[in-house]
N, CA, C, O and the ligand as a Tripos MOL2 file, in Angstrom:
@<TRIPOS>MOLECULE
protein
  265   263    67     0     0
PROTEIN
NO_CHARGES

@<TRIPOS>ATOM
      1 N         -34.7370  -20.6910  -54.6620 N.3       1 MET1
      2 CA        -33.9200  -20.7150  -55.8550 C.3       1 MET1
      3 C         -32.4730  -20.5380  -55.4350 C.2       1 MET1
      4 O         -32.1640  -19.7400  -54.5490 O.2       1 MET1
      5 N         -31.6000  -21.2790  -56.0700 N.am      2 ALA2
      6 CA        -30.1800  -21.1630  -55.7710 C.3       2 ALA2
      7 C         -29.4240  -20.9080  -57.0690 C.2       2 ALA2
      8 O         -29.6510  -21.5680  -58.0830 O.2       2 ALA2
      9 N         -28.5510  -19.9650  -57.0120 N.am      3 LEU3
     10 CA        -27.6880  -19.6490  -58.1490 C.3       3 LEU3
     11 C         -26.2500  -19.6850  -57.6640 C.2       3 LEU3
     12 O         -25.9360  -19.1880  -56.5830 O.2       3 LEU3
     13 N         -25.3850  -20.2740  -58.4670 N.am      4 GLN4
     14 CA        -23.9710  -20.2130  -58.1500 C.3       4 GLN4
     15 C         -23.3100  -19.3430  -59.2080 C.2       4 GLN4
     16 O         -23.3740  -19.6330  -60.4030 O.2       4 GLN4
     17 N         -22.6810  -18.2840  -58.7530 N.am      5 VAL5
     18 CA        -22.0290  -17.3400  -59.6560 C.3       5 VAL5
     19 C         -20.5250  -17.4600  -59.4670 C.2       5 VAL5
     20 O         -20.0130  -17.3260  -58.3550 O.2       5 VAL5
     21 N         -19.8270  -17.7130  -60.5670 N.am      6 ILE6
     22 CA        -18.3820  -17.9440  -60.5060 C.3       6 ILE6
     23 C         -17.6610  -16.8500  -61.2830 C.2       6 ILE6
     24 O         -17.9690  -16.5970  -62.4470 O.2       6 ILE6
     25 N         -16.7220  -16.2200  -60.6440 N.am      7 ASN7
     26 CA        -15.8720  -15.2480  -61.3230 C.3       7 ASN7
     27 C         -14.5530  -15.9300  -61.6820 C.2       7 ASN7
     28 O         -13.6840  -16.1200  -60.8300 O.2       7 ASN7
     29 N         -14.4220  -16.2910  -62.9450 N.am      8 ARG8
     30 CA        -13.1870  -16.9390  -63.4010 C.3       8 ARG8
     31 C         -12.2130  -15.9240  -63.9800 C.2       8 ARG8
     32 O         -11.1560  -16.2760  -64.5030 O.2       8 ARG8
     33 N         -12.5920  -14.6660  -63.8750 N.am      9 ASP9
     34 CA        -11.8170  -13.5960  -64.4800 C.3       9 ASP9
     35 C         -10.6470  -13.1810  -63.5820 C.2       9 ASP9
     36 O         -10.6000  -13.5310  -62.4030 O.2       9 ASP9
     37 N          -9.7290  -12.4490  -64.1470 N.am     10 GLY10
     38 CA         -8.6180  -11.9000  -63.3870 C.3      10 GLY10
     39 C          -8.9220  -10.5240  -62.8320 C.2      10 GLY10
     40 O          -8.0340   -9.8430  -62.3200 O.2      10 GLY10
     41 N         -10.1910  -10.1120  -62.9360 N.am     11 TYR11
     42 CA        -10.6260   -8.8210  -62.3940 C.3      11 TYR11
     43 C         -11.7900   -9.0400  -61.4370 C.2      11 TYR11
     44 O         -12.5620   -9.9870  -61.5850 O.2      11 TYR11
     45 N         -11.9030   -8.1690  -60.4700 N.am     12 ALA12
     46 CA        -13.0220   -8.2440  -59.5370 C.3      12 ALA12
     47 C         -14.3090   -7.7990  -60.2330 C.2      12 ALA12
     48 O         -14.3060   -6.8650  -61.0350 O.2      12 ALA12
     49 N         -15.3940   -8.4780  -59.9120 N.am     13 HIS13
     50 CA        -16.7070   -8.1160  -60.4250 C.3      13 HIS13
     51 C         -17.6860   -8.1030  -59.2510 C.2      13 HIS13
     52 O         -17.2870   -8.1100  -58.0870 O.2      13 HIS13
     53 N         -18.9680   -8.0850  -59.5850 N.am     14 ALA14
     54 CA        -20.0020   -8.1470  -58.5510 C.3      14 ALA14
     55 C         -21.2390   -8.7520  -59.1820 C.2      14 ALA14
     56 O         -21.3770   -8.7870  -60.4050 O.2      14 ALA14
     57 N         -22.1320   -9.2250  -58.3380 N.am     15 PHE15
     58 CA        -23.3940   -9.7730  -58.8250 C.3      15 PHE15
     59 C         -24.5130   -9.0970  -58.0630 C.2      15 PHE15
     60 O         -24.6000   -9.1920  -56.8390 O.2      15 PHE15
     61 N         -25.3610   -8.4180  -58.7980 N.am     16 ASP16
     62 CA        -26.4080   -7.6010  -58.1800 C.3      16 ASP16
     63 C         -27.7650   -7.8710  -58.8200 C.2      16 ASP16
     64 O         -27.9120   -7.8350  -60.0420 O.2      16 ASP16
     65 N         -28.7440   -8.1410  -57.9770 N.am     17 ILE17
     66 CA        -30.1430   -8.1820  -58.4060 C.3      17 ILE17
     67 C         -30.9190   -7.3290  -57.4120 C.2      17 ILE17
     68 O         -31.1760   -7.7560  -56.2870 O.2      17 ILE17
     69 N         -31.2860   -6.1430  -57.8240 N.am     18 ASP18
     70 CA        -31.9570   -5.2150  -56.9090 C.3      18 ASP18
     71 C         -33.2750   -5.7810  -56.3860 C.2      18 ASP18
     72 O         -33.6230   -5.5760  -55.2230 O.2      18 ASP18
     73 N         -34.0130   -6.4980  -57.2510 N.am     19 ALA19
     74 CA        -35.3400   -6.9960  -56.8730 C.3      19 ALA19
     75 C         -35.2830   -7.9270  -55.6630 C.2      19 ALA19
     76 O         -36.2550   -8.0480  -54.9180 O.2      19 ALA19
     77 N         -34.1440   -8.5770  -55.4750 N.am     20 PHE20
     78 CA        -34.0120   -9.5070  -54.3530 C.3      20 PHE20
     79 C         -32.9870   -9.0150  -53.3350 C.2      20 PHE20
     80 O         -32.5810   -9.7510  -52.4360 O.2      20 PHE20
     81 N         -32.5850   -7.7820  -53.4900 N.am     21 ASP21
     82 CA        -31.6310   -7.1600  -52.5730 C.3      21 ASP21
     83 C         -30.3420   -7.9880  -52.4460 C.2      21 ASP21
     84 O         -29.8030   -8.1700  -51.3550 O.2      21 ASP21
     85 N         -29.8780   -8.4730  -53.5770 N.am     22 ILE22
     86 CA        -28.6150   -9.2110  -53.6160 C.3      22 ILE22
     87 C         -27.5530   -8.2940  -54.1900 C.2      22 ILE22
     88 O         -27.6800   -7.7890  -55.3060 O.2      22 ILE22
     89 N         -26.5200   -8.0920  -53.4210 N.am     23 HIS23
     90 CA        -25.4080   -7.2350  -53.8520 C.3      23 HIS23
     91 C         -24.1260   -7.8880  -53.3500 C.2      23 HIS23
     92 O         -23.6740   -7.6200  -52.2370 O.2      23 HIS23
     93 N         -23.5510   -8.7420  -54.1800 N.am     24 ALA24
     94 CA        -22.4100   -9.5380  -53.7500 C.3      24 ALA24
     95 C         -21.1470   -9.1360  -54.5040 C.2      24 ALA24
     96 O         -21.1300   -9.1470  -55.7350 O.2      24 ALA24
     97 N         -20.1080   -8.7880  -53.7880 N.am     25 PRO25
     98 CA        -18.8270   -8.5860  -54.4660 C.3      25 PRO25
     99 C         -18.2840   -9.9310  -54.9320 C.2      25 PRO25
    100 O         -18.4760  -10.9500  -54.2690 O.2      25 PRO25
    101 N         -17.6120   -9.9270  -56.0660 N.am     26 LEU26
    102 CA        -17.0010  -11.1520  -56.5900 C.3      26 LEU26
    103 C         -15.5240  -10.8980  -56.8380 C.2      26 LEU26
    104 O         -15.1230  -10.5480  -57.9480 O.2      26 LEU26
    105 N         -14.7300  -11.0720  -55.8170 N.am     27 PRO27
    106 CA        -13.2870  -10.8990  -56.0070 C.3      27 PRO27
    107 C         -12.7660  -11.8800  -57.0610 C.2      27 PRO27
    108 O         -13.4670  -12.8040  -57.4750 O.2      27 PRO27
    109 N         -11.5490  -11.6600  -57.4710 N.am     28 VAL28
    110 CA        -10.9370  -12.4990  -58.5060 C.3      28 VAL28
    111 C         -11.0380  -13.9800  -58.1290 C.2      28 VAL28
    112 O         -10.6710  -14.3920  -57.0280 O.2      28 VAL28
    113 N         -11.5420  -14.7530  -59.0730 N.am     29 ARG29
    114 CA        -11.6420  -16.2160  -58.9390 C.3      29 ARG29
    115 C         -12.3080  -16.6590  -57.6360 C.2      29 ARG29
    116 O         -11.7570  -17.4420  -56.8630 O.2      29 ARG29
    117 N         -13.4950  -16.1380  -57.4260 N.am     30 THR30
    118 CA        -14.2850  -16.5590  -56.2690 C.3      30 THR30
    119 C         -15.6630  -17.0130  -56.7420 C.2      30 THR30
    120 O         -16.0650  -16.7780  -57.8810 O.2      30 THR30
    121 N         -16.3520  -17.6550  -55.8490 N.am     31 THR31
    122 CA        -17.6940  -18.1630  -56.1220 C.3      31 THR31
    123 C         -18.6620  -17.5930  -55.0880 C.2      31 THR31
    124 O         -18.3470  -17.4910  -53.9020 O.2      31 THR31
    125 N         -19.8400  -17.2280  -55.5690 N.am     32 PHE32
    126 CA        -20.8880  -16.7430  -54.6650 C.3      32 PHE32
    127 C         -22.1280  -17.5930  -54.8570 C.2      32 PHE32
    128 O         -22.5940  -17.7860  -55.9800 O.2      32 PHE32
    129 N         -22.6560  -18.0980  -53.7600 N.am     33 ASP33
    130 CA        -23.8890  -18.8820  -53.8050 C.3      33 ASP33
    131 C         -25.0330  -17.9910  -53.3480 C.2      33 ASP33
    132 O         -25.0930  -17.5770  -52.1900 O.2      33 ASP33
    133 N         -25.9250  -17.7070  -54.2630 N.am     34 ALA34
    134 CA        -27.0820  -16.8690  -53.9480 C.3      34 ALA34
    135 C         -28.2870  -17.7640  -53.7220 C.2      34 ALA34
    136 O         -28.5650  -18.6630  -54.5150 O.2      34 ALA34
    137 N         -28.9930  -17.5130  -52.6450 N.am     35 ALA35
    138 CA        -30.2210  -18.2570  -52.3670 C.3      35 ALA35
    139 C         -31.3190  -17.2440  -52.0740 C.2      35 ALA35
    140 O         -31.1740  -16.3770  -51.2120 O.2      35 ALA35
    141 N         -32.4040  -17.3690  -52.8000 N.am     36 PHE36
    142 CA        -33.5170  -16.4440  -52.5820 C.3      36 PHE36
    143 C         -34.7930  -17.0960  -53.0990 C.2      36 PHE36
    144 O         -34.7500  -18.0690  -53.8520 O.2      36 PHE36
    145 N         -35.9070  -16.5540  -52.6910 N.am     37 ILE37
    146 CA        -37.1980  -17.1260  -53.0810 C.3      37 ILE37
    147 C         -37.9860  -16.0660  -53.8420 C.2      37 ILE37
    148 O         -38.5050  -15.1290  -53.2340 O.2      37 ILE37
    149 N         -38.0820  -16.2000  -55.1570 N.am     38 PRO38
    150 CA        -38.9110  -15.2700  -55.9210 C.3      38 PRO38
    151 C         -40.3830  -15.4880  -55.5620 C.2      38 PRO38
    152 O         -40.8630  -16.6210  -55.5910 O.2      38 PRO38
    153 N         -41.0820  -14.4390  -55.2330 N.am     39 THR39
    154 CA        -42.4880  -14.5800  -54.8380 C.3      39 THR39
    155 C         -43.4200  -14.4920  -56.0310 C.2      39 THR39
    156 O         -44.5820  -14.8910  -55.9470 O.2      39 THR39
    157 N         -42.9130  -13.9670  -57.1490 N.am     40 GLU40
    158 CA        -43.7550  -13.8410  -58.3360 C.3      40 GLU40
    159 C         -42.9430  -14.1480  -59.5820 C.2      40 GLU40
    160 O         -41.7590  -13.8210  -59.6600 O.2      40 GLU40
    161 N         -43.5860  -14.7780  -60.5560 N.am     41 PRO41
    162 CA        -42.9190  -14.9530  -61.8450 C.3      41 PRO41
    163 C         -42.6020  -13.5830  -62.4460 C.2      41 PRO41
    164 O         -43.2740  -12.5930  -62.1590 O.2      41 PRO41
    165 N         -41.5920  -13.5490  -63.2620 N.am     42 GLY42
    166 CA        -41.2690  -12.2740  -63.8950 C.3      42 GLY42
    167 C         -39.8720  -12.2800  -64.4670 C.2      42 GLY42
    168 O         -39.1730  -13.2930  -64.4750 O.2      42 GLY42
    169 N         -39.4970  -11.1290  -64.9400 N.am     43 ARG43
    170 CA        -38.1670  -10.9400  -65.5070 C.3      43 ARG43
    171 C         -37.4220   -9.9830  -64.5920 C.2      43 ARG43
    172 O         -37.8620   -8.8580  -64.3570 O.2      43 ARG43
    173 N         -36.3050  -10.4380  -64.0870 N.am     44 TYR44
    174 CA        -35.5550   -9.6680  -63.0980 C.3      44 TYR44
    175 C         -34.1670   -9.3510  -63.6380 C.2      44 TYR44
    176 O         -33.4350  -10.2270  -64.0980 O.2      44 TYR44
    177 N         -33.8460   -8.1080  -63.5670 N.am     45 ARG45
    178 CA        -32.5830   -7.6390  -64.1270 C.3      45 ARG45
    179 C         -31.4400   -7.9010  -63.1540 C.2      45 ARG45
    180 O         -31.5600   -7.6320  -61.9580 O.2      45 ARG45
    181 N         -30.3300   -8.4280  -63.6700 N.am     46 PHE46
    182 CA        -29.1110   -8.5180  -62.8540 C.3      46 PHE46
    183 C         -27.9850   -7.8030  -63.5740 C.2      46 PHE46
    184 O         -28.0430   -7.5960  -64.7860 O.2      46 PHE46
    185 N         -26.9760   -7.4320  -62.8360 N.am     47 TYR47
    186 CA        -25.8790   -6.6690  -63.4200 C.3      47 TYR47
    187 C         -24.6450   -6.7910  -62.5330 C.2      47 TYR47
    188 O         -24.7070   -7.2800  -61.4060 O.2      47 TYR47
    189 N         -23.5470   -6.3390  -63.0690 N.am     48 CYS48
    190 CA        -22.3030   -6.2670  -62.2910 C.3      48 CYS48
    191 C         -22.1870   -4.8550  -61.7210 C.2      48 CYS48
    192 O         -22.1380   -3.8750  -62.4640 O.2      48 CYS48
    193 N         -22.1450   -4.7680  -60.3990 N.am     49 GLY49
    194 CA        -22.1280   -3.4760  -59.7360 C.3      49 GLY49
    195 C         -20.7570   -2.8190  -59.6540 C.2      49 GLY49
    196 O         -20.6430   -1.7230  -59.1050 O.2      49 GLY49
    197 N         -19.7250   -3.4460  -60.1770 N.am     50 SER50
    198 CA        -18.4200   -2.7870  -60.1860 C.3      50 SER50
    199 C         -18.4960   -1.5680  -61.0940 C.2      50 SER50
    200 O         -19.1210   -1.6250  -62.1530 O.2      50 SER50
    201 N         -17.8730   -0.4740  -60.6980 N.am     51 PRO51
    202 CA        -17.9880    0.7690  -61.4690 C.3      51 PRO51
    203 C         -17.6420    0.5790  -62.9480 C.2      51 PRO51
    204 O         -16.5720    0.0800  -63.2940 O.2      51 PRO51
    205 N         -18.5630    0.9830  -63.7950 N.am     52 GLY52
    206 CA        -18.3450    0.9440  -65.2370 C.3      52 GLY52
    207 C         -18.6830   -0.3720  -65.9030 C.2      52 GLY52
    208 O         -18.8050   -0.4260  -67.1270 O.2      52 GLY52
    209 N         -18.8370   -1.4230  -65.1370 N.am     53 HIS53
    210 CA        -19.0480   -2.7330  -65.7350 C.3      53 HIS53
    211 C         -20.4480   -2.8840  -66.3240 C.2      53 HIS53
    212 O         -20.6220   -3.4890  -67.3820 O.2      53 HIS53
    213 N         -21.4310   -2.3380  -65.6410 N.am     54 GLU54
    214 CA        -22.8010   -2.4150  -66.1660 C.3      54 GLU54
    215 C         -22.8670   -1.7170  -67.5240 C.2      54 GLU54
    216 O         -23.4670   -2.2330  -68.4660 O.2      54 GLU54
    217 N         -22.2490   -0.5470  -67.6140 N.am     55 ALA55
    218 CA        -22.2480    0.2030  -68.8720 C.3      55 ALA55
    219 C         -21.4900   -0.5440  -69.9650 C.2      55 ALA55
    220 O         -21.7350   -0.3480  -71.1550 O.2      55 ALA55
    221 N         -20.5610   -1.4080  -69.5370 N.am     56 ALA56
    222 CA        -19.7840   -2.1860  -70.4970 C.3      56 ALA56
    223 C         -20.5340   -3.4360  -70.9570 C.2      56 ALA56
    224 O         -20.0280   -4.2030  -71.7760 O.2      56 ALA56
    225 N         -21.7340   -3.6340  -70.4310 N.am     57 GLY57
    226 CA        -22.5570   -4.7300  -70.9250 C.3      57 GLY57
    227 C         -22.7230   -5.9000  -69.9810 C.2      57 GLY57
    228 O         -23.2870   -6.9260  -70.3610 O.2      57 GLY57
    229 N         -22.2450   -5.7660  -68.7660 N.am     58 MET58
    230 CA        -22.3840   -6.8790  -67.8120 C.3      58 MET58
    231 C         -23.7520   -6.8020  -67.1570 C.2      58 MET58
    232 O         -23.8880   -6.4310  -65.9910 O.2      58 MET58
    233 N         -24.7500   -7.1590  -67.9340 N.am     59 VAL59
    234 CA        -26.1360   -7.1350  -67.4870 C.3      59 VAL59
    235 C         -26.8390   -8.3670  -68.0470 C.2      59 VAL59
    236 O         -26.3570   -8.9940  -68.9900 O.2      59 VAL59
    237 N         -27.9530   -8.6950  -67.4710 N.am     60 GLY60
    238 CA        -28.7320   -9.8150  -67.9810 C.3      60 GLY60
    239 C         -30.1010   -9.8350  -67.3400 C.2      60 GLY60
    240 O         -30.4430   -8.9800  -66.5230 O.2      60 GLY60
    241 N         -30.8700  -10.8240  -67.7260 N.am     61 THR61
    242 CA        -32.2340  -10.9550  -67.2160 C.3      61 THR61
    243 C         -32.4360  -12.3680  -66.6740 C.2      61 THR61
    244 O         -32.1960  -13.3560  -67.3680 O.2      61 THR61
    245 N         -32.8700  -12.4400  -65.4550 N.am     62 LEU62
    246 CA        -33.2430  -13.7100  -64.8390 C.3      62 LEU62
    247 C         -34.7450  -13.8900  -65.0270 C.2      62 LEU62
    248 O         -35.5350  -13.0580  -64.5800 O.2      62 LEU62
    249 N         -35.1340  -14.9680  -65.6840 N.am     63 VAL63
    250 CA        -36.5600  -15.2040  -65.9610 C.3      63 VAL63
    251 C         -37.0760  -16.2410  -64.9740 C.2      63 VAL63
    252 O         -36.5630  -17.3580  -64.9040 O.2      63 VAL63
    253 N         -38.0890  -15.8610  -64.2170 N.am     64 VAL64
    254 CA        -38.7520  -16.7690  -63.2740 C.3      64 VAL64
    255 C         -40.1110  -17.1210  -63.8690 C.2      64 VAL64
    256 O         -40.9720  -16.2600  -64.0490 O.2      64 VAL64
    257 N         -40.2820  -18.4070  -64.1710 N.am     65 GLU65
    258 CA        -41.5300  -18.8490  -64.7690 C.3      65 GLU65
    259 C         -42.4570  -19.4250  -63.7000 C.2      65 GLU65
    260 O         -41.9960  -19.9060  -62.6650 O.2      65 GLU65
    261 N         -43.7450  -19.3740  -63.9510 N.am     66 PRO66
    262 CA        -44.6860  -19.8800  -62.9540 C.3      66 PRO66
    263 C         -44.5280  -21.3860  -62.7240 C.2      66 PRO66
    264 O         -45.2500  -21.9650  -61.9120 O.2      66 PRO66
    265 CU        -17.9600   -6.7950  -63.8190 Cu       67 CU67
@<TRIPOS>BOND
     1     1     2 1
     2     2     3 1
     3     3     4 2
     4     3     5 am
     5     5     6 1
     6     6     7 1
     7     7     8 2
     8     7     9 am
     9     9    10 1
    10    10    11 1
    11    11    12 2
    12    11    13 am
    13    13    14 1
    14    14    15 1
    15    15    16 2
    16    15    17 am
    17    17    18 1
    18    18    19 1
    19    19    20 2
    20    19    21 am
    21    21    22 1
    22    22    23 1
    23    23    24 2
    24    23    25 am
    25    25    26 1
    26    26    27 1
    27    27    28 2
    28    27    29 am
    29    29    30 1
    30    30    31 1
    31    31    32 2
    32    31    33 am
    33    33    34 1
    34    34    35 1
    35    35    36 2
    36    35    37 am
    37    37    38 1
    38    38    39 1
    39    39    40 2
    40    39    41 am
    41    41    42 1
    42    42    43 1
    43    43    44 2
    44    43    45 am
    45    45    46 1
    46    46    47 1
    47    47    48 2
    48    47    49 am
    49    49    50 1
    50    50    51 1
    51    51    52 2
    52    51    53 am
    53    53    54 1
    54    54    55 1
    55    55    56 2
    56    55    57 am
    57    57    58 1
    58    58    59 1
    59    59    60 2
    60    59    61 am
    61    61    62 1
    62    62    63 1
    63    63    64 2
    64    63    65 am
    65    65    66 1
    66    66    67 1
    67    67    68 2
    68    67    69 am
    69    69    70 1
    70    70    71 1
    71    71    72 2
    72    71    73 am
    73    73    74 1
    74    74    75 1
    75    75    76 2
    76    75    77 am
    77    77    78 1
    78    78    79 1
    79    79    80 2
    80    79    81 am
    81    81    82 1
    82    82    83 1
    83    83    84 2
    84    83    85 am
    85    85    86 1
    86    86    87 1
    87    87    88 2
    88    87    89 am
    89    89    90 1
    90    90    91 1
    91    91    92 2
    92    91    93 am
    93    93    94 1
    94    94    95 1
    95    95    96 2
    96    95    97 am
    97    97    98 1
    98    98    99 1
    99    99   100 2
   100    99   101 am
   101   101   102 1
   102   102   103 1
   103   103   104 2
   104   103   105 am
   105   105   106 1
   106   106   107 1
   107   107   108 2
   108   107   109 am
   109   109   110 1
   110   110   111 1
   111   111   112 2
   112   111   113 am
   113   113   114 1
   114   114   115 1
   115   115   116 2
   116   115   117 am
   117   117   118 1
   118   118   119 1
   119   119   120 2
   120   119   121 am
   121   121   122 1
   122   122   123 1
   123   123   124 2
   124   123   125 am
   125   125   126 1
   126   126   127 1
   127   127   128 2
   128   127   129 am
   129   129   130 1
   130   130   131 1
   131   131   132 2
   132   131   133 am
   133   133   134 1
   134   134   135 1
   135   135   136 2
   136   135   137 am
   137   137   138 1
   138   138   139 1
   139   139   140 2
   140   139   141 am
   141   141   142 1
   142   142   143 1
   143   143   144 2
   144   143   145 am
   145   145   146 1
   146   146   147 1
   147   147   148 2
   148   147   149 am
   149   149   150 1
   150   150   151 1
   151   151   152 2
   152   151   153 am
   153   153   154 1
   154   154   155 1
   155   155   156 2
   156   155   157 am
   157   157   158 1
   158   158   159 1
   159   159   160 2
   160   159   161 am
   161   161   162 1
   162   162   163 1
   163   163   164 2
   164   163   165 am
   165   165   166 1
   166   166   167 1
   167   167   168 2
   168   167   169 am
   169   169   170 1
   170   170   171 1
   171   171   172 2
   172   171   173 am
   173   173   174 1
   174   174   175 1
   175   175   176 2
   176   175   177 am
   177   177   178 1
   178   178   179 1
   179   179   180 2
   180   179   181 am
   181   181   182 1
   182   182   183 1
   183   183   184 2
   184   183   185 am
   185   185   186 1
   186   186   187 1
   187   187   188 2
   188   187   189 am
   189   189   190 1
   190   190   191 1
   191   191   192 2
   192   191   193 am
   193   193   194 1
   194   194   195 1
   195   195   196 2
   196   195   197 am
   197   197   198 1
   198   198   199 1
   199   199   200 2
   200   199   201 am
   201   201   202 1
   202   202   203 1
   203   203   204 2
   204   203   205 am
   205   205   206 1
   206   206   207 1
   207   207   208 2
   208   207   209 am
   209   209   210 1
   210   210   211 1
   211   211   212 2
   212   211   213 am
   213   213   214 1
   214   214   215 1
   215   215   216 2
   216   215   217 am
   217   217   218 1
   218   218   219 1
   219   219   220 2
   220   219   221 am
   221   221   222 1
   222   222   223 1
   223   223   224 2
   224   223   225 am
   225   225   226 1
   226   226   227 1
   227   227   228 2
   228   227   229 am
   229   229   230 1
   230   230   231 1
   231   231   232 2
   232   231   233 am
   233   233   234 1
   234   234   235 1
   235   235   236 2
   236   235   237 am
   237   237   238 1
   238   238   239 1
   239   239   240 2
   240   239   241 am
   241   241   242 1
   242   242   243 1
   243   243   244 2
   244   243   245 am
   245   245   246 1
   246   246   247 1
   247   247   248 2
   248   247   249 am
   249   249   250 1
   250   250   251 1
   251   251   252 2
   252   251   253 am
   253   253   254 1
   254   254   255 1
   255   255   256 2
   256   255   257 am
   257   257   258 1
   258   258   259 1
   259   259   260 2
   260   259   261 am
   261   261   262 1
   262   262   263 1
   263   263   264 2
@<TRIPOS>SUBSTRUCTURE
     1 MET1         2 RESIDUE 1 A MET
     2 ALA2         6 RESIDUE 1 A ALA
     3 LEU3        10 RESIDUE 1 A LEU
     4 GLN4        14 RESIDUE 1 A GLN
     5 VAL5        18 RESIDUE 1 A VAL
     6 ILE6        22 RESIDUE 1 A ILE
     7 ASN7        26 RESIDUE 1 A ASN
     8 ARG8        30 RESIDUE 1 A ARG
     9 ASP9        34 RESIDUE 1 A ASP
    10 GLY10       38 RESIDUE 1 A GLY
    11 TYR11       42 RESIDUE 1 A TYR
    12 ALA12       46 RESIDUE 1 A ALA
    13 HIS13       50 RESIDUE 1 A HIS
    14 ALA14       54 RESIDUE 1 A ALA
    15 PHE15       58 RESIDUE 1 A PHE
    16 ASP16       62 RESIDUE 1 A ASP
    17 ILE17       66 RESIDUE 1 A ILE
    18 ASP18       70 RESIDUE 1 A ASP
    19 ALA19       74 RESIDUE 1 A ALA
    20 PHE20       78 RESIDUE 1 A PHE
    21 ASP21       82 RESIDUE 1 A ASP
    22 ILE22       86 RESIDUE 1 A ILE
    23 HIS23       90 RESIDUE 1 A HIS
    24 ALA24       94 RESIDUE 1 A ALA
    25 PRO25       98 RESIDUE 1 A PRO
    26 LEU26      102 RESIDUE 1 A LEU
    27 PRO27      106 RESIDUE 1 A PRO
    28 VAL28      110 RESIDUE 1 A VAL
    29 ARG29      114 RESIDUE 1 A ARG
    30 THR30      118 RESIDUE 1 A THR
    31 THR31      122 RESIDUE 1 A THR
    32 PHE32      126 RESIDUE 1 A PHE
    33 ASP33      130 RESIDUE 1 A ASP
    34 ALA34      134 RESIDUE 1 A ALA
    35 ALA35      138 RESIDUE 1 A ALA
    36 PHE36      142 RESIDUE 1 A PHE
    37 ILE37      146 RESIDUE 1 A ILE
    38 PRO38      150 RESIDUE 1 A PRO
    39 THR39      154 RESIDUE 1 A THR
    40 GLU40      158 RESIDUE 1 A GLU
    41 PRO41      162 RESIDUE 1 A PRO
    42 GLY42      166 RESIDUE 1 A GLY
    43 ARG43      170 RESIDUE 1 A ARG
    44 TYR44      174 RESIDUE 1 A TYR
    45 ARG45      178 RESIDUE 1 A ARG
    46 PHE46      182 RESIDUE 1 A PHE
    47 TYR47      186 RESIDUE 1 A TYR
    48 CYS48      190 RESIDUE 1 A CYS
    49 GLY49      194 RESIDUE 1 A GLY
    50 SER50      198 RESIDUE 1 A SER
    51 PRO51      202 RESIDUE 1 A PRO
    52 GLY52      206 RESIDUE 1 A GLY
    53 HIS53      210 RESIDUE 1 A HIS
    54 GLU54      214 RESIDUE 1 A GLU
    55 ALA55      218 RESIDUE 1 A ALA
    56 ALA56      222 RESIDUE 1 A ALA
    57 GLY57      226 RESIDUE 1 A GLY
    58 MET58      230 RESIDUE 1 A MET
    59 VAL59      234 RESIDUE 1 A VAL
    60 GLY60      238 RESIDUE 1 A GLY
    61 THR61      242 RESIDUE 1 A THR
    62 LEU62      246 RESIDUE 1 A LEU
    63 VAL63      250 RESIDUE 1 A VAL
    64 VAL64      254 RESIDUE 1 A VAL
    65 GLU65      258 RESIDUE 1 A GLU
    66 PRO66      262 RESIDUE 1 A PRO
    67 CU67       265 GROUP 0 **** ****
């Protein structure tokens, strides 16, 4: 699976999925290409690991279907 995450913001963020051990900083206006292989279908939580951002709502769910 490949995901391209783009930070178009004027603030630094991060992209984190603990289940796949992905912890990528996203400096201002940068792109991160994540490549990983989910071994099981499921719902995987992702969030922004920058301090305070997760609490501010920068979270989501990646759904892997069979
Ligand atoms: Cu953020």
